[in-house]
N, C-alpha and C positions, 0 to 999 in steps of 0.2 A: 733527148731534147722534147719538151712539151710543145704540142701545136698551140698557137695563140689561143685558138677557140677552146681548147681544153684548159688551158691556164685560167682564162675567164670563168669557165664553167666551174672549176674548183672553187674560186671565190664566191660564185653564186651559191654553190652547195653548202659552203661554210655558213653563209647567211641564212639559208633555209634548210636546216638539217632535217626537217620532217618530209622533204620532198626527195624523191628518188630520181636523180638526173642521169646517172651512169652507175656503173659497178666496177670496183677495182679488180683487174685482172691483167695478166700479161698475154693471155690466150687471144688469138685473132677470132673473136666471136662478138656479135653485136645482137641486140634484140630489135625485132621489127614489130611495130605497134600500128594498128589502123583504128582511127577514131571515127565516131559519129554513125556508124553502120547500125542497121541497113538504111536503105532509102525508103522512106514512108510511101505507102500507096504504090509500090513498084511491083507490078505484075511478075510473079515467079522470082522476085528479087534479082532481076536480070542485071542491074548495076552492081550489086555486090558481088554477084557471081563473076563478074568480069574481073575484079580483083582476085578472087579465089583462083580462077582460071589461069591468070597470069602467073600466079605462084606455082600452079601445078604444071604448067607449060615448062617453066624454068626447071622444075624438079625432074622433068622427064630426061634431061640430058646433063643435069649438074653433077658435079663430083660431090657436093655437099647439099642435100635437100634443105629447103628453107622452110621454116615455120614461123608463124606470126601469132600475136595476141590481138584479137578484135575487141575493141571497147564499144559495147552496144549501148544505144540509146533505148530504153524499153518502149517508149511510145512509137518508135519507128518500125517495131516488129510487125511483120505482116502475117496474117492468118494463112496456114496452109503451106508456108514456105518450108523448104528442107535445106536451105544453103547453109545454116549453121550446124545442123547434123552432119552435113558433107564436110564442113570445115573441121569438126571435131574428128570425123573419120579420117581425115588427111594429117591429123597430128597437131592441129592448130588449138588455140586456147581462147576462151571467152572471158570477158571481163566487164566491170560495171562502170558505165559513163553516165548513170542518172536516168531520170524519167524524160528529160528534155535537153535540148542543146541551149543550156543556160549558164550564167556565171553564178554557180552555187554559193560562192563567198558572199554574195549580196542577200542571200536568203537568211530569214530569222532561223534560229537554231531548230525550232520545231518543224519549220517547213523544209529545212535541209534533211532532217531525220526522216521526213516522209519521202523526200526525193530519193534518198539513198535507199531506204528499205523497200519502198514500192518497186524500184527497178530491180534490186536484189531478188525480191520474192518472184517478180515476173520472169526474170531470166532463169532462175534456178528451178522454178516449177515447170517451165517449159522444156528445158534442156537436161534437167536432172544432172547438173554439174556444179561442183562447188566453185566459188569464186574466191580469188585471193587478192584482186587489185581493183582500186577505185582511182579513176582519174577525174579530177575536178575540171569543170569547164573553164576555158582560158587559162588553165594551169594555176588558178588562184585558190587559196584556202585561208581558213583562219582557225583560231584555237578551239572553237565550238565544234568545227568539222573534225578537227584532229581528236578531240575527246570522243566523238562519237565513233569514228574509225577504230580507235583503240579498244572500245568496248564491244565491237562487232566480232563475234567468233569467225575464225577462218581467214579474216583479212590480214595481210601484212599491215604493220602499223606506220607505214610511210605512204605518201601519195605517189602514185605512178605518173611522173612527169617525163621529161625527154631531155636529150642532149642538145637540143636546138629549139629556137622559137620556130614554130611552123608558119610559113608564108604561103602554103599552097591553096589556102582558101581565100585570099585576097587578090583583087585586081590591081596592077597588072601582073603580079607575081605568080598567079596560078597558071603558069605556063610549064608544060612538062619538061621542056629543055632547061629552064631556069631551075625547076625544083630538083631535077637529076643533078645538076651542078651544084646547088646549094647543099644538098643532102651529102654529096660526096666530100664536102669540106668538114664534115662532122663524123667522119668515120674513123674510129679509133678503138682498140680493145675495151670492150665494156660499154660501148655506146648504146644508147637507146634512141632508135630512129622513129619518127612519126610522119605518117600520112593519113589522108582522110578519105572517107567515103561520105555517105549521107545524102547524095544527089546524084543523078545520072551523069551530069557533067564532071563532077568532081571524082566519081569512081571511075569514069573513062580516063581521065588524066592520070589517076593513081596507078591504073593497070599499065599505062604506057611507061610511066616512071619505073615501075617494078620490072618491066621487061629488060631494061637496060641496067638499072641499079643492081639487081640480083646477079646479073651476069658479071658486072664490074666487081662486086664483092667476091664472087667465086674465083675470078681470076686472081684477085688479090690474096687469095687464101683465107677468106673469112667465112666462117659459119654463121648462118643467120638462124637465130632460135626465138622462141617465145620468151616473154619477160620472165615467166616462172623458171624456165630452163637456165636462163642467164643467172638469175638470182641464186638458184640452188647450186649451180656449179661453182659460183664465186664463194658462197658460203662454205661449201665443202672445202674449196681450196685454202680458204682463211683457216678453217678448222685443222686442216692437214698440217699447215705451216705452224700452227700453234702447238700442235702435238709433238712436231719435230723439234721445235725450239725447247719444249719443256724437257724432252728426252735428252737433248744436247746438254742442257743445264744440268741434269741429274748425273750425267757422266762427268 
């Protein structure tokens, strides 16, 4: 029986097929994504490191180590910081969230192309890592954005969205207790979970949420992975089922 939340999500996904809201799988696996990182003008990226440290602390005792995808706003990057080199070393993934925390769907096509490309170039030049995912601000997109995404080598041709509308950046719902409860309502195989960094206060709250959420997911038998890992595992599973069905038909 489907959760009411997933049933509604299926309807939304049918209306917006170019957004990736979840992935079809029967495995108890979810993707963890963190938006708006890092915090601009944050010495030593202390606030973003709180998030990274919360995951690392969980992984020290977890049966299933957690990995995340960090969606970077390129104008937030701080000179001399090593937090994302550390994130990569710990098995996490980096992704593109544009040059600024803006509603990209309101930009003219040329302005969006610059917003996307400048962020891509800045992130890849600095970290020497290919990028596969772009998440539009506020989760909104249009046809011009989709056309640009499809023409960009290396990127998946669907926008990285999430399995829930995030409320962790709004008052009064930006409370760790509420955020933990709310996220726990959207846990199902193939879900894409979303939390935020981008400020000292927001990062502190996200770290607090992760300290209990990751433990809950581990206790429920869920593996927490990056978005690319979830996507690749589901794609492989679909391919394996297709090959199995073709062989069965041939027999």
